[in-house]
FIVEX-610382 format. One line per 3 residues: number of its first residue (from 1); their letters; for each residue y, x, z of C-alpha. Coordinates in steps of 0.5 Angstrom, whole numbers, plus 500, padded with zeros to 3 digits. Layout:
N
NUM) a) Y/X/Z ~ ... $
END
This chain:
398
1) mnd) 500/500/500 ~ 505/506/502 ~ 503/509/495 $
4) wmq) 504/502/491 ~ 511/501/494 ~ 514/508/494 $
7) pyr) 519/507/488 ~ 522/502/493 ~ 523/507/498 $
10) rek) 527/512/494 ~ 529/511/486 ~ 529/503/487 $
13) atd) 531/502/494 ~ 537/498/491 ~ 533/493/488 $
16) feh) 529/492/495 ~ 536/491/498 ~ 537/486/493 $
19) wid) 531/482/494 ~ 532/483/502 ~ 539/480/501 $
22) wve) 536/474/497 ~ 531/473/503 ~ 536/473/508 $
25) nhi) 540/468/504 ~ 534/463/502 ~ 535/464/495 $
28) dgv) 530/460/491 ~ 529/466/486 ~ 525/470/492 $
31) wrh) 518/469/489 ~ 520/471/482 ~ 524/477/484 $
34) pvy) 521/483/481 ~ 520/486/488 ~ 516/480/491 $
37) khm) 512/480/484 ~ 510/488/485 ~ 508/486/492 $
40) daf) 504/480/490 ~ 500/484/484 ~ 497/488/489 $
43) fqq) 495/483/494 ~ 492/479/488 ~ 488/485/486 $
46) hre) 485/486/493 ~ 485/479/496 ~ 478/479/499 $
49) eyl) 479/486/502 ~ 485/483/506 ~ 481/477/508 $
52) rlr) 475/482/510 ~ 480/486/514 ~ 484/480/517 $
55) kad) 477/477/519 ~ 475/484/522 ~ 481/484/527 $
58) lar) 481/477/529 ~ 474/479/532 ~ 477/483/537 $
61) yps) 480/478/541 ~ 478/473/546 ~ 478/466/546 $
64) apd) 484/462/549 ~ 482/459/556 ~ 480/452/556 $
67) ilp) 487/450/560 ~ 493/454/561 ~ 494/452/569 $
70) gye) 502/451/570 ~ 504/451/563 ~ 506/444/560 $
73) lvp) 507/443/553 ~ 514/442/550 ~ 515/436/546 $
76) dfy) 518/437/539 ~ 519/444/540 ~ 525/446/536 $
79) vpy) 531/450/536 ~ 536/449/531 ~ 536/455/526 $
82) edq) 543/457/524 ~ 542/454/517 ~ 541/447/519 $
85) sfs) 538/445/512 ~ 533/450/513 ~ 527/447/517 $
88) lee) 523/451/522 ~ 517/450/517 ~ 521/453/511 $
91) vlr) 523/459/516 ~ 515/460/518 ~ 513/460/510 $
94) laq) 519/465/508 ~ 517/470/514 ~ 509/469/512 $
97) gvg) 510/470/505 ~ 515/476/505 ~ 510/479/510 $
100) nfr) 504/477/507 ~ 503/484/503 ~ 503/488/510 $
103) tlg) 499/483/514 ~ 492/486/515 ~ 491/483/523 $
106) iad) 494/479/528 ~ 499/485/530 ~ 502/484/523 $
109) trf) 504/476/524 ~ 510/479/528 ~ 515/476/524 $
112) vte) 513/469/526 ~ 512/471/533 ~ 519/474/534 $
115) iln) 522/468/531 ~ 518/463/535 ~ 520/468/541 $
118) gya) 527/467/540 ~ 527/460/539 ~ 523/460/546 $
121) mey) 528/464/549 ~ 534/460/547 ~ 530/453/549 $
124) lka) 529/456/556 ~ 536/458/557 ~ 539/452/554 $
127) ekh) 534/447/557 ~ 531/450/563 ~ 538/454/565 $
130) htq) 534/461/566 ~ 539/467/565 ~ 538/472/560 $
133) eqv) 535/477/565 ~ 530/472/568 ~ 527/471/561 $
136) inq) 527/478/560 ~ 524/480/567 ~ 518/475/566 $
139) rmy) 517/478/559 ~ 517/485/562 ~ 509/484/564 $
142) gel) 507/483/557 ~ 503/478/553 ~ 496/477/551 $
145) ffv) 493/474/545 ~ 487/470/544 ~ 484/467/537 $
148) dsi) 480/461/536 ~ 477/458/530 ~ 479/452/527 $
151) qdd) 475/451/521 ~ 474/456/515 ~ 480/461/514 $
154) lwq) 484/457/519 ~ 485/460/526 ~ 489/458/532 $
157) itv) 493/464/535 ~ 495/463/543 ~ 500/468/545 $
160) vdr) 501/468/553 ~ 506/471/557 ~ 508/470/565 $
163) lya) 514/465/563 ~ 511/461/557 ~ 506/461/551 $
166) lkf) 506/460/544 ~ 500/457/540 ~ 500/456/532 $
169) swn) 495/456/526 ~ 494/462/522 ~ 491/461/515 $
172) ird) 488/468/514 ~ 487/466/506 ~ 494/465/504 $
175) nlv) 498/468/511 ~ 501/461/512 ~ 503/459/519 $
178) skp) 504/452/522 ~ 504/447/527 ~ 507/452/533 $
181) elw) 507/449/540 ~ 511/452/546 ~ 508/451/553 $
184) vyt) 513/453/559 ~ 510/455/565 ~ 512/451/571 $
187) ger) 508/453/577 ~ 510/456/583 ~ 506/463/582 $
190) qpp) 500/465/578 ~ 494/467/582 ~ 492/474/583 $
193) gwl) 488/477/577 ~ 489/471/572 ~ 487/473/565 $
196) sgq) 485/480/567 ~ 481/484/563 ~ 483/479/557 $
199) apk) 485/485/552 ~ 482/486/545 ~ 476/490/543 $
202) snt) 478/497/541 ~ 475/501/535 ~ 480/506/535 $
205) plq) 484/511/540 ~ 490/508/539 ~ 487/501/540 $
208) qld) 484/503/546 ~ 491/506/549 ~ 494/499/547 $
211) stl) 489/495/550 ~ 489/499/556 ~ 497/499/557 $
214) ssf) 497/492/556 ~ 492/490/561 ~ 496/495/566 $
217) rws) 502/492/564 ~ 500/485/565 ~ 497/487/572 $
220) lyd) 503/489/575 ~ 505/482/576 ~ 500/481/582 $
223) eas) 504/487/585 ~ 511/485/584 ~ 515/483/590 $
226) sde) 518/476/590 ~ 525/479/590 ~ 523/483/584 $
229) kds) 520/476/580 ~ 526/472/582 ~ 531/477/581 $
232) ngi) 537/475/577 ~ 538/483/575 ~ 534/487/570 $
235) ite) 527/489/574 ~ 525/496/575 ~ 519/496/578 $
238) vvd) 515/495/571 ~ 518/501/568 ~ 517/505/574 $
241) nmt) 510/504/574 ~ 509/505/567 ~ 512/512/568 $
244) eyy) 507/513/573 ~ 501/511/569 ~ 504/515/563 $
247) qah) 505/522/567 ~ 498/521/570 ~ 495/520/563 $
250) rqd) 499/526/560 ~ 493/530/557 ~ 490/524/554 $
253) yir) 497/523/550 ~ 498/530/548 ~ 491/530/545 $
256) lrn) 492/523/541 ~ 499/525/539 ~ 497/531/536 $
259) eel) 491/527/532 ~ 496/522/530 ~ 502/527/528 $
262) aky) 497/531/524 ~ 496/525/519 ~ 503/525/516 $
265) prp) 504/529/510 ~ 507/536/510 ~ 515/535/510 $
268) das) 518/534/503 ~ 522/540/502 ~ 524/539/495 $
271) yak) 527/532/496 ~ 530/534/502 ~ 534/539/498 $
274) aft) 538/533/495 ~ 541/532/502 ~ 547/537/503 $
277) ydv) 552/534/508 ~ 552/534/515 ~ 554/528/519 $
280) pel) 555/530/526 ~ 558/523/528 ~ 551/520/526 $
283) ked) 548/526/530 ~ 551/523/536 ~ 549/516/535 $
286) lls) 542/518/534 ~ 542/522/541 ~ 545/516/544 $
289) vle) 538/513/544 ~ 535/518/548 ~ 535/520/555 $
292) keg) 540/526/557 ~ 538/531/562 ~ 543/537/563 $
295) dry) 544/539/556 ~ 537/537/553 ~ 535/530/550 $
298) kis) 528/527/551 ~ 525/520/550 ~ 526/515/555 $
301) nma) 521/513/561 ~ 521/506/558 ~ 519/508/551 $
304) apy) 515/514/552 ~ 508/510/554 ~ 508/507/547 $
307) ete) 510/513/543 ~ 504/516/540 ~ 506/518/533 $
310) gsy) 514/519/533 ~ 515/512/530 ~ 518/509/536 $
313) tih) 523/514/536 ~ 524/514/529 ~ 525/506/530 $
316) nfr) 531/507/534 ~ 534/513/530 ~ 533/508/524 $
319) yml) 537/503/528 ~ 543/507/529 ~ 543/509/522 $
322) mrh) 542/502/520 ~ 549/500/524 ~ 553/504/519 $
325) lkn) 550/500/513 ~ 552/494/510 ~ 546/490/510 $
328) yae) 543/489/518 ~ 538/485/516 ~ 535/489/511 $
331) ynl) 533/495/516 ~ 528/491/520 ~ 524/490/513 $
334) taw) 524/496/509 ~ 520/501/514 ~ 515/496/514 $
337) iag) 514/493/507 ~ 517/498/503 ~ 513/503/507 $
340) idt) 515/509/512 ~ 518/516/509 ~ 516/520/514 $
343) ysk) 513/527/514 ~ 511/532/520 ~ 508/539/521 $
346) rva) 506/543/527 ~ 511/549/529 ~ 508/551/535 $
349) tdi) 503/549/541 ~ 505/542/542 ~ 511/542/538 $
352) wei) 512/538/532 ~ 517/538/526 ~ 518/531/524 $
355) qff) 522/529/518 ~ 524/522/515 ~ 528/519/510 $
358) yhk) 532/512/510 ~ 537/510/505 ~ 542/515/504 $
361) yav) 540/519/510 ~ 535/525/511 ~ 533/526/519 $
364) sfr) 529/532/522 ~ 528/534/529 ~ 523/537/533 $
367) wni) 519/533/539 ~ 515/537/544 ~ 509/532/545 $
370) atd) 508/535/552 ~ 515/534/555 ~ 518/529/550 $
373) eis) 524/533/549 ~ 527/532/542 ~ 531/538/539 $
376) dlm) 534/541/533 ~ 536/534/531 ~ 539/534/524 $
379) vkt) 542/528/520 ~ 544/529/513 ~ 547/525/507 $
382) kek) 547/526/499 ~ 555/525/499 ~ 560/527/504 $
385) vtv) 561/521/508 ~ 566/519/514 ~ 565/515/520 $
388) drp) 571/510/521 ~ 569/508/528 ~ 568/511/534 $
391) vge) 561/513/535 ~ 556/508/538 ~ 560/502/534 $
394) pae) 558/498/528 ~ 561/501/522 ~ 560/502/515 $
397) in) 561/509/512 ~ 565/510/506 $
END
């Protein structure tokens, strides 16, 4: 898939951005655009392989519990989309159609879950009068996924967190999602050990890490104090406990990171030659997403437990670069749909050089996978640019 989309990461990047603009503005021609036709041609060639991979991923997840004690169904769940003429069903159809090319498993339905999570959070704030902090706090304990067969290629997906649950139907043959439901938790306290050990089966080291972290994070609810659970400020215990877990498993992380970083191709020195201008203001922007200790920068304690191949750090760096581009929404889709443009090489024991390209930018840095220190960060462009606004503020580059 990455090879198939390579032109849209570089020479045809403008065409991809044009298509994303159509997606964001609900232009009728989205499905006739050359970019979508290119992706759909790949999907049509490999339909049965997609179906096989989706079925295999579903087999990893447990069935949902018969009842969700303390959760009550919200009748007619719907938070108005900002375009009142664009129904929720159409929103889901567009999201799944756009993401079909990249959807190989449950994790790839994230566009739908993100949309529904956004609606759920707005409902809780508007109808249940929760503060933003209260909603975030309860979601800090993570979420669990469950799957149940409905018939043939139609499956019910259930996503449960400590504050609400989402249910929807997923047709793995055409990737369409339908019949979303919101269940809000109204009980006093969930019983200790509820849904413990309900992580998906693991077939790879990365899946094993993800399952272990998810189970550990879910269990932290049982240990939290009442003050922490009811706090109107952002809680810290979850992050502190995750940091302790990470430090205790440091050697496992080092081994896994070495394995994952070795899978990237070697840095593209030839393409990098086209980027000759330094942009120190943007370098400061990127550094601002890291933690600073003295004169050194490192990956934050919150991010480190989830960082295995540099993708989380690159994600945050791309976010800061995206703020200087005209089309904000495009940022979320390029790296996933058009594919990553990332490269790496080991330069010393536990130190890797990572390079990635994003629109008009070339970025490189070194990551000490044992200490999480980030060093030798460089941001370059093909043409000399100026940043109109102070570092850290959204702006366009002239």
